[in-house]
N, C-alpha and C positions, 0 to 999 in steps of 0.2 A: 632543130629549133628548141633552144634551151630557155627555159623560163627562169626568172629570178626567184629567189625563196622569199615568199611573203611572211613577215614575222611581226610580232606584237610584243611590246614591252609590258611586263607584269611584275608588280612589286611584291609578290608573294601572297601568302594566305590572307594577309591583312588588307590586301587591295580591294577597293570597292568594286573594281571590275573583275568578274569571275571568269574561270576557264571556259565555262559555258558561253559567256559573252564572247570570248575570243574566238571560239569555234563558229559562232553564229556570224562574226564578222568575216569569216572566211580564211583566217590564218591558221596554219598547221604547225608553225614553229614559233617558239617563245623565246624572248630575250629577258633574262632575269638574273638575279644575284642573291647572295645571302645578305641582305641588307641589315639584318639584325646583328650581324657580326661587327665588332668594333674595327675601325681602320687599323690594319697592321696584324690582326689576328690570323692564325692559320685556319683555313676552312677545312674542317674534318671530312674525311671521306663519307662517313656515315651521314653527315647532314647534306652533303652534295647528293648522295644517293636518294635520300629521302625527298629532297626537292625534285629530283629527276623522276622519281616513282610517281609523285603526285601528278606531274605532267603527263607521263606515259599512261597512266590509268585513264586519263581523259582523251587519249589518242594524240597527244601533242608531243613535239620534240624540243628539247632545250638546245638551241643552235648556237647561241652567243651568250657569253657572260658579259653583263653590263651592270656594273663594272667590278673588277677587283681593285679597290681604291689603292693608290699609291700614298703611303704614309708621309706626313709632312717631313719626317726626319730624313727620308730619302730625297725629297725635293730640295731640302736645305743642305743635304749631305753633312748632317750632324753626327756627333759621336754615336748616336744609336742607329745610324743608317744601315750598318752591316747586319745588325740583328733583324731589322725589318725586311731587308732584302732576302735574308735566309728564309724568313716567314713567307714571303711572297713567292719564292721558289718552290716551297713545299706545297703551297696552295695551287701553283700551277701543276705540279706533279699529281696532286690529288684530283684536280679537274681532268687532267689527261687520263688518269686511271678510270675515271667514269665516262670517258668517251666525249668529253666537252673540250674542244680545242681552239676555239676562237674567243679571244679575250679583248674586250674594249676597256680603255683606261684613258685618263687624261693627266696632264701635267700642269694644271692650272693652280697657282698658289692659293691656298686657304679656301677660296670660294669656288664651288664646282661650277656654277653658272650664275649669272646676274640678270635680274629683271628689276624694273622699278614699279610695275603694276601687274597684278595677276588677273584682273577682271575688267579690262578695257572694253566698254560696250561698243559693239559695231552697229552700223546703220540697220542691220537686220535683227538686232537684239541679242545676237550671240556675243560671247565674251572671249577675249583673247589675251595672251601675254604680251607685254610691251616693255620697251626700254626707252627712257627719256633723259637726255643729258641734263636738262634743268632739274629734274628730281634727283639724279645722281649727284649734282653739284650741292643741292640742299642737304643731302645726306652726308657728303664729304666735308662740307664746310661748317654746317651748323649742328649736326648730330654727332658724327665722328670727330669733328673739330680738328682735322689733320691740318698741320701748319702749312704744308705745301699745297693745300687744296686751291688757294687763290692763284697759284701759278700753273694750275693743271687744266684750266678751262679758258676758252676765249672770253673776252670782256662781255660780249652780248649774252653769253650763257650765265655768267656771273650776275649781271645786272637782272636778267629775268628771274634767275633763282632767288636773288634777294627779295624781289618783289613778291614772288609766289611764297616764299617762306613767311612773310609777314601776314599772309592770309590764312595760314595753317594753324589749327589748334592742336592741342596735345595728342588727341586721338589720331589725327592725320599723320603727325610726325612719328607716333609709335607704329602705325601701319607701314609707313615707308620704311622704317628700320627693320621691321619684321620681314618685310619682302626682300630687301637687299640682302639680309643676313640668312635668308632661308637656305637650307641645305637639301639634299636628296631626301625624299620621303622615307621615313623609318630610320634615317640616320640622324646624327646630332647636328643641331643648328650651331652657328658660330656666335660668340658674344662679341660686343663692342671691344672689350679689353683684349680678347683673344686676337681680334682683327688688327687693333692698334699695335699689339706686339709684334704680330707677323709682318706688318708693313715695315717696321724697323728692321726686322731680320732680313727681309727681302731687298730692302733698299741697299744693304751691303753686298748682297749677292748679285743683283742686277740681272739683265737679260743674258749676258755672256755667261755668268755663273750658273744661272738656271738651265741654260742650254748645255752646259758642261755636265751638270748633274743629271740631266736626262740621258745623255750619252753614256755616263758611268752606270746608270741604272740598266740600260739596255745591254751594255757590255757584261754586266754581272749576271743577268738572266739568260744570256744568249745560248749557252750550252744547254741549260734545262729546256729551253724552248725548242732548240734544234733536235734534241734527243727525244722529246716527247711529242713532236709535231704541232707545237703550240704556235698559233698565229696571233701576234699582238696587233691591235689596231687602235692607234692613238686618235682621240677625238680632238678637233680643233678648239681653240680658245672661244668661249661664248660669254659676251661678244668678243669679236676679234680685234681688240685694241686695248692698250693699257688703261686700267682704271684703279683709282684709289692708291696710286703710287705702286701698284703691283706690276711686276714684269710679265710680258706675254711672249711666248716663243713658238706657237703654232697658230699663226693667224694670216700668213700670206705665202705667196709662191716661194719666195726666198727661203722661209722657214722650212718648207717641205723639201726643197732642193738641198738644203743643208743637211737634213736628217737622212735623206735618201743616200747621200754620199758618206755621211758619218758612220752609219751602220748599214753597209751594203749587203744585207742578208734577207732572204725571203721571209723570215719570221717577223722582220720590222715592217709592220704594215700600217694601214690607215683606215680610219672610219671616215668616210666622206660625207660630211654633214653640210647640206646645201644651205640651211638656215643659218648656221653659225658663220660660215665663210661668206655667205651672201650679204651679211649685214655691213660688210665693209665695202664702200663705194669702189675702191681701187681694185678689188679682187676680181679677176676674170676666172670664173669657176671652171670653164671648159678648159682653159690653159692649165689650171692646177690639176684637173682631172687627167689630162693628157700626160702630164709629168709623172703622175703616181699610179696610173690605172692598173699596172701589173701588180701593184701592192695593195689595191683596195679589196679588203676582205669583208667589208660591212658598210652599209650606206644608210644614212639618215635623210629622208626626203621631206623637206619642209620648205615653205615659202615665206617671205617677209616683204613688207612695204616700208620703204624709207621716205623721210621728208628732207627738206633742204638742210636742216640742222644735224641730220645723221640720226635722228630718232627713228625707231622702227617698231612695227607691231607684227605679230605672226598672222599671215594672211591665209586665205584658202590655199590648199596645196597646189592648185593649178592656176592660180591667179595672184601674181605678185611680181616682184623685181627679179626673182630667179626664173630663168628661162627653163621650166621643167620639162618641156618637150625635148629640148636639146640635151639636157642632163640625162633624161631617160633614154633617149636614143643612143647616147654615148655608153651608158651603163649596160643597155641591152647588147650593143655591139661587143663590148668587152666580155660579157657573159658567154657569148657564143664560142669564145676560144678557151673557156675554162673547162677543166675537168670536174671541178666542184662548183656549183652555182653560187652566186653572191647573194646573201641575204640583205634585204632592206626592210625597214619599218617606217610607217608613216610617223614622222617625228612630230609629236604634239598634235593637238587638234582643238578646235573651238569647243567652248562649252555651250551647248545648244540643246534645244528641245527639252525633253524631260530631265537631262543632266543639269539644266540650270537650277533645278530645285534640289540637287543632291550636293553632298560634300565630296569632292573628288580631289586627287592629286593634281596640282597645277599643270596644265598642258596634257593631262593623261586621263580625261574623261573618255567614256566609251564611244559615245555617238559621233563626236567630232573626228575621231580617229577612224571609226568605221567608215564614215564619209570619205576621209582622206585615202584610206586603203583601197576603197572601191574605185575612186578616181584614178589612183596610180595604177591599179590593176588594169583598168580599162585602157589607160594610156599605153601600158606595156603591151597589152593585147593588139592594139591597133598598130603599133610599131612592128611587132612581130609579123602580123599578118601582111602588112604592106611591104616589108623589106626581106623577110626570111621564109615566107611561105614557099612550099615546094611548087 
């Protein structure tokens, strides 16, 4: 009876959530990265070892790197791509030399993830992250002022956006801009000018071009990964649909099927994120899981609730549109045939209780994730006890 690895994302020494907090939550494995390093930099062995030592001194293990960011030059296959691929390969070698061999990454253009509100208040007073098409339309049409925005949304969304826009003051518009452009904690945010320029670049590249560039990237690092035992785990697009005129290539069954076939090698793996994939009404998560299960090396377990317009908010881990029992049962079953257990982490959590009075990284406050991990741990234990007990 093999248990999954319970892990916890940590943003490094500057994180308001401490390593002691992580241990008290019951996690023994940590998911982290050198967030202070600029995208495209080589991660020195000395810095990797220093971070690893901090964890090990607290009795914790660095199980997954999340993430080694893929530089925009690689995603666009610009003239600097070869330089940044060489840097990426050296970082992979350095990580492997330190015994860290599971690497999460994404191939989303410009924006790592997108929400429109970071503090949606729920009925119980807790706060959650959310995505609203009306707010995105306001950002796209009135703040970014993208010419094609008017053709990118249904008429009802445009009408609702126009009405809401005229009720918003300068502070509300600034807050919306800040949230949409927000990057990963401790990494740089994106400016409006940067985003507008990138949209122009990616318009020429398109989905087919971006997909080709992903394959080129994986082909370029394949030998280094294979030689060093590195497992790459690509994260799905979040949210899983085109926004702001930017292409999306990891959002549905067909995308996973393509990448499985294009790079048919064990190093080419997947981070199975239930919250990201679950935001698309058309996605059947169990079908996607069945397709890629042998290559799932990392899992993000998160739930969401959608409305009729496709807006969503991040729900309790066991209570939402994602059938978490069925997902956990499938993950537990796959874990039974693995030589190395699959790590998962509670992906995001509500801001609640004492954390409501603290400044925390969006989605990554301690108590909400502690609750999520406890619920997921109990769900796994129940499945193991009912199906796999001797």
